[in-house]
N, C-alpha and C positions, 0 to 999 in steps of 0.2 A: 630034154638034158642039154645041159652045158657043154660042149666040148673046148679044150684050151688049145688055140691054133699061133700064139702067139709064143715069141722067146722066153725062156725062162729069163726074170729076173731074181739076181743076188738080194735077200732081204735085207742081208747083214749089209753089205755095201749101201744100198740106199739110205738104211736106219742111220751108218758113217756121214753117208752126205746131207743128211738131214738133222742129226742129232742136236744141234744148237736148236734149232727149229720148235720140234718137238718140247723141248725145255722153254722156251721163250714165254709160250701163255703165263707160265709164272711171276714172268716180272710183273702182270696186272698185283700182283699179291705185294711184292719185292720194289717197287720204284712208285712214286705219284704218276698219278695217270688222268689222261686224255682229257683236256679240256680248253678254254679260252681264258672267260670270267665266269664268276658265280655271280650269276642276276637276281639275286633275291633282295629285291628293292625293297627299302622301309616302307610299312604300313601297306605292301602287297606281298607279304611270304609266299614262297613257292608250295606246290602241291610235293607233296613225298608220298612213298609207297613201302609197306614193308608187307614182309611175308612171315610167319614160322609156323614150322609145319613138325608137330609131334610123334615120332616115327612109330609107335606102339601102342595111337589112340588113346579114345576116352570110351569109358563108359557112358553110353549118351543117356540111359535113365536117370544119369546123378546130374547131366547137365540140360538136358531138352526140355522146358516147362512144360509141364501137359495145356495150359493156356496160351493161347493166342495173343497179340497184340500187347497192348505198353500193362495191363493190370493183372501179369502174370505173376507166380508165386516165385521168390528168388529158390533154386536146386538147389544141391549139397555145391556145387562144382560153382554155380553165380553169386554163394554167398560170402564170397573172398570181396567179390566185385558189386557191392550193393550200394556203395558210395560213389561208383560211378555210374549207377545204371543208366543218367540219362546220357552215356559216353559211351556206349556200345549197344550192337544189333545180334541177337542170338539167331542165327539161321539154320532152320532144318528142311530136309527134305533133298538135299542138291547130292547129285553126285557125275561123276566122268562115265563114259558110255565106255562099254565092251571093256573092262580093266583086267579081266581073267588074263595071267601072266604066267612066267616062269615059276613063280611061286609066291606064298600068300603075301610077300612083300616089297613084292616089286614094282607096286603101284605109287611108291615115294618114288618112283622117277616120272610119273606123268602128272606128279601133283599140279605141278605150276604150267605143262604142257596141256596135257590131255589125249596124249597118244593112244593108241587105242594096242593090246593085249602088249605088253613092255616084257621086256626079255624074250619073247616066242621067237622060234626061228624066222628069221625074214624082219623082224622089228627096228625100226630107224626112229628116233625120237626125232623131237621137232624143238623148235625155240621154246624157253617158256617166257612167261608171261613178265618176269622182273627185266630180262634181257632184250624184248622188244622193248619195254618202255626206257630204256638207256641206252640203245641205238637212237632216239628219237631224243632225248634231251640231257642221255650224259656229259654233253661237250659241254654243258654249263658247270660242273662240278669238277675238281681236283679229279676223283674218282668216280667215275660213269655210273657206279654201282656197286656195292660193300658185300660179296660171298663169304659166310659165316658159318660156324657148324660146333656142336660139342663133342664132334666127333671128326674123320676124315672126309667123309662125303657129303655135298652139297644137295639142296635143290635148283642147279639153276644150268642150264642148256645153252649152246650157242646156236648161229642161225645154223649149222650146220651140222645139229643134234648132236655135240658132243658134248660133256658132262664138263663145266668148271669147275677148279680146284676150289675148294671151301678153306679159310683161314681159323683155324680151331686153337690157336693159341691167343687169346687176349692179350698180352703183354708185346706178342710181334704186331699184333693188328694196331695197336696204339704206337708204337714205334714205326709205322707203315703212314698211320693218320698225321700225327703230331711230331716227331722230331726230328731236326735237321740234318741233315748229314755234315759232317767236316765238308772243307771245300775240297780237299784230296778227293773223299766220298764221291762229292756232287759228280765234278770232273771225271770219278769214273763211271759214276752214271751213263752222261753224255756220251761217252765214247762206244760203253757196251752196246746204247742205244744204236748209237750210230753205226757199229760193227751189227748189228743186229739186223738194223736195215739192209745193210753190203750184202750180209748173208741171203737173208732173203730173195734179195734181185738177182745174186746168181744162181738159187736153189729154182725159182721158177722158171729161168731160163733153159734149166736141165728139164722140169718136172714136165715142161712143154713138149720138148722135145721128144720126151721118153714115151710122152702119151701114145702117139698113131702105134707103137710098139706094142701096146696093150690089148686084150682081151676086154669084151664092154663089160664087162663087171669092174675089173679092175679100172679102166677108164672114167668110170663113175666114181668108185672111192677117190681118185686122183682128183677130179672134178673137183668132190666136197674139200677135198684138202688144199685144193688151190683157192678156193674161196675161202678157206678160214684164213690160210697164207695171207691173202690182200685186205681180209680183215684186219690180221694183224696190223700189216704197214699200216693202217693209217690208226689205229691205237699208239703203234711206235712213235709216228709224229707227232701226236696230237703228247703222249706222256714227254718228249724234248720239251715241249714250250712249259711244261712244270715244275723242272727238274730246278733250276734255280730261281725259283719263287719258295719265297718262306709259309712253312706249314704254319698255321692257325697256332695261337698258346693256347692251353687252357688251363684252367685251376683245379686239375685233377693230378692226382701222383700216379703213375705206371701201374698197370695191374701188375701183381703177382699169378704167376697161371699156377692154375690147382693141378698139382699129381697125382693125388686121388681119383683112381678112372671109377669107382664110383659115387664120386658127389657129384651126380645129375644136376639138383638145383642149384649148388655152389656154382656153377658152368655156367649155368643158367643167368644167372642174375649177373655172373660178372659181362657176361656177350652184352646182355640186355643195357647196361651200363656203359659200355664203349659205343650203342647203338646211339643211346642218347648224345653223346659226346658228337658222334660223327652225324650229328641231323642237326644240332643246335652249332655246329662251326661250317654247316652247308656243304660239308667233304663230299658229300654225295646226296642224291636223294630218292635211292633206290635202292634197298637191304632184303638179303633173305639170310634166313636163320632156321637151321637144321637143329632140332633137338635129337637127340640119338637114346632110344632106350638101350635095354641093356641086357644079357644073359648073367647078369650079378644081381646081388641083393644090391639095392642103392643106399647111400649114405640118411636115411631118413626115419626119425625115432617112431616106433611102432612095426616097422618093416623087416621080416626077419625071410621073407622069401624070396625067390628069383624073380624079378620083375617081368621078364618076359615069361615067365611059365605063369604068374598072375593073370598076364594077359588075355591069357587062354585059360579062365577061370570055370569055361564050361558050365557058369551057373550056380557053382559052389558057392554060398553065401559067406563063409571064412576068407576062401582067395578075393574076391569082391571086396571084403571086408576092408582088405589090406593094400588091394588096389588101387580103393578110393584114399587112403592116406596119402598116397604116392600123385598120385593125378589132382587132388584137392591141393598139395603142394607146389603141383606145377601152374597151377591157376592162383593161388595166392602169390607166388613171384610174376606173374603177367600182370597179378593187380597192381604191382607195386611199381613195375616198369611204367602201366600206364598212367599210375599217378606222377610219376615223374617226368614224362610226357606232359602233362596237362599243368606241370608247375614250370616247365620250361618254355611253355604257348608254343608246343608244338604238336599238340594233339590234335587242335580244330584243322591242323594242314597235313595230317599225316595220315590216311588212311592203312590202317593194320589189319592182314587177316592172321587170325589164331586159331586152329584144326590140325586134323589131320587127315591123309588119306587113306583111312579105315574107319569104318562108320560101325563095324563090329569088329574088333582084333582078335576076337576069341575064336569067330571064324573065318577071318581074313576079310570079311563082307568090306566091299567098295559102296555101297549105297547107303543114303541118310548120313554122310560124311559129317563128323561136328565142326562147328566153324562159329565163330565170333568173329565180329565188324567192328573196329573200336575208329574212333574220329571217323578226320577227314571232309567235315562237315558237315556228312549226313546226318538224316534225321532217323535218331534212335531210340531207345529206350522201348525196345518193342522185343517181343519174341514174332519173326515170321518163318509164319511153314509154306514154302514153295509148291505149287501143284504141282501136281505129276506131268502138266504136259511142258511146263517151265522149270524140267529139274536139271537144265545142264549147268554143271559148276560153272566151264570156260563161258558160259553167259554175265555172270558176273566180270569174269576176267577183260571182257568186251569193254564193259561201264567204267573198270578201273581205268583202264587203259585210256579211253579217251577223256578221263578226268584227269590223268597226266599230262596231255595234250599230245595222245596222239590220235592222229584222225583213220578213225576203223570201225568197222562194222561187223568186223570177223577175227574169230582167234580161234586156230586150234579145230576143233569140231562144232564149236558153237553154232544154236539154231537161233539165236536172236539175241538180241540186249537186255540183260535182268537190272533194271536202274531199282536201287533199295528203295531209293527216295518214292517210288511208285508204288512199290512191292504192297 
């Protein structure tokens, strides 16, 4: 049993004292960020990483081929990718360990972290693989990472296990990436960054004094908070270096945000077009995109029922038939995206993982998750069925991180390294 022995702290007073700090992480999506010089040398393009998760899963019998190796028969979901067959691999048999959580969908929280029991009492998430990569190479680009979503939530988590905000507006993301501010706006950004650093210095001093007056649990929470503040200080310094540098110019019109909540494929396409531009201009080398499902009927011809309800099909053939229409539309959009990456000579250097946290959305199973790995210079054109002894999803993350220049042989609950070229 825990017994409080320290003095009571007025929570409202503390929030007033640090309110600016709590809002400051959103500056990551508001101003140019974190770097010295982009170092993409001509003839030696840098590696890039992109993770896209569809949170309502995929009906895997329509994705995984029955045959393994290169001579597999295209499944309904792979049919849109037939012209890119040599540019991707289908991977079956992977999963994170112990993903039973607060509800059937909390495994979304750990798709890129591998932490166990998401959302249950005592759960604390860890850093996501994209942010680990960004910590190591993010200083080489204006944005260390680009965190996007067709809804408000993201796939990305900080080193303190805090969810990082996703940008769901393509027009705002486009402005952040490519539209220079006026001289007055730039000067204001510099002032805000300097003011932010000043506030952080003050709060850090106050927080350290407060530390000794707190109980053990609160001290742990405060230590996590201070760690995040220190990380933010470093980012603010890097931000300031970029504010007065011109942003890259692109031959593309700013996108118009889709107002309809149910146009899921339209939103997916807009975000993917934005990602191509961000990678082309070397604005970032690490991207996540969370593709939200919905408790509504998506605007896709032939679909008449609620998407979430269809995902819980219970093997009802009529529901599965409608679900196939939705999910094939997602794979068609994905095929279009890979085609654009390839046309821009980006696919060979960009490792793209596209899949879901749910292996069977109907039962909320997190085993045998659907996964396609494209690009990245890997040996592709295969269906790779992972042996049960090597089924740990985060083993693949170790390999992907190493490819991005991160010197590590461990990530999350990995048990080894899954090298796709050797699988």
